[in-house]
N, C-alpha and C positions, 0 to 999 in steps of 0.2 A: 870734113866737118858735117855732123848730123843736123839736119833741119829740125827745129822745134815746132810742133804743131801749135797753131794759134789757139788760145783758150776759147771755148764755146761761149757765145753771147746769145742770151735768150731775150726776145722782145716780148715782154708780158702784155703789151698793148695790142699784139697781133690778133687776128681773127682766131677763134678757138680751133678751127681746123688746122690752121698754119702752126699754131703753138703746139698742138698735139703732135703734129708731124715732126716738128723740131725736136720734141722730147723723145719720140720714138726712134728717130734716126741717130740718136746717140746710144750706142750699145751700152747697156748697163745691167748685164747679167749679174745675179747675186754675187757680191764680193768685188764687183768691178764698177761701183757706182760713183767713184770719186770725181770723175770729170763732170758728170751730171750734177752731183751735189755741189761742186764748186760753182757751176754756172747758176744753179738755183740760189745759192748764197749770195753771189755777186748781184744778181738781179734784184733780190729782195733788199739788200743793203742800200740799193739806190732809191728805195721807198722811204722817205723821211718819216712817215707816220708809223713805221714798224721798228720794234726792237728785235734784232736778229741774234740767235744763239746757235751754237753748233756742238754736237757730240759725235765724234767720228764722222761718218757720212750721213748723219741725220741733221737736218736743218730745221730750226724752229723760229718762227716769226710771230710777233704778237703786238696787238695794240695795247696801250696803257691809258685808256680814256676814263676810267673810273665808272664805267657803266654798271647798272644794277645786276647784270648777268654776264657770264663769260661762256662762250661755246668753243669747243675744240673741233677743228676740221683736219683730218689726217689722211694721208695716202702714202703708199710706198713707191720708191723710185726704181726698184729692181724688177727684172723680168726673169722668166725661165730662159734657158738657152735658145738662141736664134736658130731657126730652121729654114734658112733661105728666104725668110719673109721680111727682110729689110733690104733696101730702104722702103719706107711706107709708100703707099700710093692711094690716090683718091679715085674711086670708081664712080662715075656718074650714073645716076639712075635713069632707066629708060623713060620714066615718067617726066623727066626734065625738071622735076622739083628738087631744088638744092638740098632741102631737108631730107630727101630720100637717098641722097648720095651715101656711100659707105667708105669709111677710111680703113684700109687693109694694112696689116703688118703687126709684127710682134710688139705687144704692149698696148695696142689700141684699145683692147678690152681690159686687160689686167696689168696695170691700171693707169696708164699714162693719160688716158682720156680724163679720168677723174682728177689726176694731178694738174692737168692743163686748166680744168675748170677752177680748181682751188687757187692756182697761181694767178690766173686772170683776175679773180675776185680779190685776192690779197693785195694786188697792186692798185686796184680800182677803189676799194672801200677805205677811204681816208677817215671817215667818221661814221662807222656803222652804229646802229642803235644798240648793239650788243658788243662788248669786247670780244675779240676773236683771237684764238691761238691757232696758227697754221703749222702743221707738222708734216714734214716730208722725210721719210725714213728709209733705211737700207735693210737689206737681208730679210725680207719677208718670205721669200719663196724657198727658204732653206730651213734647217733645223732651228727650233725655237731658241736655243741657247745663243744664236747669232742675231736674233731679231733686233733691229735698231729701236723699235718702240719699246720693247722689253728692256733694252739697255738704258734708255732714258728713264723708264719707270724705276729702275734700280738706282741710277745715278742722280737723277734730278726729278723726282716725282712732282715737285712743285711746278715744273714746266707744263705738266699735263692737267693741272687743276682746272676745274670748270663745272658748270651746271648741267651740261649736256654735250654729247660728242657725236660727230658724223664721220664715218669711215667711208671713203670713196670707192669701196669695192663695187664691181659691176652688179647691178640689180635691175637692168632694163629700165633704168630711170624711175624706179619705184622704191618705196621704203621697205626694207626688211629689218624688222626690229630684233635687237639682241642676237643671241645665238644659242644653240644647244651646247651642252657640255659633252665631253667625250671621256670614256674610261676604257682602258684596254687591260685585260686580265689574261692570265694563263691558268687553265683548268687542268690539273694533273690527274691522270687515271693510272693507278698502280696495277702491276701485273707480276707474274713470276716467270723468269726466263727459263727456256727449255729448248731442246732440239726439236725442230719442226716435225721430225719423223716420230717423235714421241710427245706430241702436243698435249696429251692428257696429263703429263707430269708437270705442266706449267699452267699459267693463267695469262691469256692473251689480252694485253692492255688496249690494243687497238679495237678489239671487239668490245671491250668494256666502254670505250668512248661512244658507243652507240647510244648509251643512256644520255650522255651530254647532248648529242645531236638531236635525240628525240625530244628532250626538253626544249631545245631551241626551236625546233620545228613547230612545237605546240604553243610557243610563246605568243601572246597577244600584246602588241605594243600599246602603251597607253597614249591617249591624247590628253594633254594637260593645258588648261588655259592660264596664261600668265599675262597680266596687263592687257587683257582683251584680245590677245593673240593665242591661237591654238597651236601648240607645238606637238609634233608627232615623235614619239620616242622609237627606238629600235635596238634590238639586241641580236647580233649575228656572229657566227663563226667566220673568222677571216684568215685562219691558218690552222694547220694540223701537222704534227710531226710525231714519229715513233718508229722504232725498229732499227737494228744495227746491221743486220745481214739477212740474206734471202733464205737462210735455213735456221733462223733463231726466232723463237716465240718472243715478241717484245715485252719487256718488263715495265715499260712506261709509255704512255701516249699523252701528248700535251695538245690541247685545243686552245687556240687563241681566240678570244671573244672580245668584240667591241660593242660597248653600250653607249648609245647616244641618248642623253637624258635632257629633259626640259630644264630651263634655267631657274625654276623654283626649287630644284634639288641642289643641295651642296654635294661636293665630291664625297664626303663621308656618307651622306644619305644614299648616293648612287652606289657606293661600294657595299653598303649594308643590303641594299636591294639585290645586288648580284650575288652576294654571299648567301642570302636566304634562298635565292632561286637555285643555286647549285649546292644546297645543303647536302653534306655527305662526301663532298669532293674537296681536295686541297686546292686552294686558289691563291694566286699571287698577282698583285697589282703591278703592272709594268709601265703604265703611263696614264696620266690623268690631267685634264684641264677643265676648269669650271666654265659653265656657261655664263651668259650675261642677260640680265633682265633689260627689256627695252625702255622701261620707265615712261611709257607713252601716256600715262595718266598725269604726268607733270604738265603744268601750263605751258612751259617753254617748248615741250615736245608737241603739244597740241597745236601750237602756232606753226610749227614746221610741217606737221601733217596737213594742216589747212592749206599751206602754201603749195605743197606738192599736189594735193587733190584739186586745187583750182586750175592747175595746168593739165593734169592727166586724168582726173576723175577716179584715180585708183586709191583704194584703202591700203593701209600697211599690211604686210604679210610677215609671217615668222621666218627667221633664218634657221634652216635645219642643220646646216654645217657649222663648224667652228670658225670664227674669224677673230681678228685682233680687237674687236669691240670688247671682248672678255678682259683685255688688259685695262680698259677704262673702268670696267665693272670692279676690278680690284681696288680702284681708288674711290669707289662709290659714285662714279659718274655714269648715269644711264647713257646708252649709245645705240645708234642704229647704223645700218649699212645703206648707202645711197650713192649710186654712181652710174655713169653711162656704160653701155655694153651688156651683152648677154653672157652670164657666167658659163653657159654651156659651150661657149666658143673660147673661153679662156684656155691658154696653153696649146691650142690647136694650131696646126700649120696654116689654116685659113682664117686665123683670128681677124675679126673685122668689127667695126662699130658704126652704126648709123649716125649720121651727122646730127639728126634731130635729138638724139640722146644727149649730146653735148649741150645743145641749146636749152633743152628742158631743165637739165640739172643746174646749169648756170642761172637760169631765170628763177628757179625755185629757191635756190640758196640766196640769190640777190634779194628777192622779195622778203624772205625770212629775216635776213640779217639787217635789212634797212627798215623793217616795220617796228614802230614804237611799241614797247610792251612794258608794263609796270612790274611784271613778275620777275622772280629770280633773286639771287643773293649776290652780294658784292664780293668779288674776288680781287684782291689787290696784289697778288704775287706777280 
């Protein structure tokens, strides 16, 4: 007879370090989040002040207090594959200061530290000044078609309605507003095939790609201000292919180009910019995702910025990469990234998060969510 493993029990009242370790020590590589999602759902259903919903391995919990504003706080449950870096461990700092301790292990940065902060607050905030929707989703670290937040957006967009959103991606406990968009294209350079011994009878497409690369080398990225944040764009070759044999002049060369564009551009505007830049060449769009405006000029966002600044003294910065805040932008919900951990350590074998990051993120969100504010609009979904 095979023994059945006891279901995981999460203590949401535990210290942040202990809760983070408990979350990390449950392997939840993308596609294998069910055990953790079950535990999160069970723990949240024990909170009488929350309505709990579920779609696949995404768990949503929300207050229904009729406040003047609703905010969404989201984080993903999955991690990249484990690399011998579990179970987690707490490494004490030589300074002897607990806040200087570091929590090591897969997921400590990306992003179970942020999930621990959110779960702790979700259980604690029985009557926040703003209604809150807490979202814990699956399959963020894999292809977009499997993303749990995207699935909820398609199946239950009303679950994500709000006036502002915070995504707990690692940001060294500072606000990174919105995100750049991304566009990937293939630029085709035609040629004429010939035997390489008689190259003059053909046209070498790879040689012709030199003009594509020349334009890219000379390209000056724009810096564009959006909601008081300056986003730096970039256009770069990220791949090149051509040729079928060592003795054949290639009749085609394809250069793959990635354009990272500021969130004040739409996908259509970004595509138009790239097509104009590569005028004279055939161009095919193979992937595109819109950016997200941070909406930091909204009063509800200003309150959050003030709460973070009071603890860290840091002003918001732009997010140059693409994150799931863009999914909230699709709903017209401005969003920022804010979470514990250094993104430069995400996915690394030595992934680790300072304990003070957890404390600062928890305190900033607590201050913001409990501060009275007359601004915002009433969401009743």
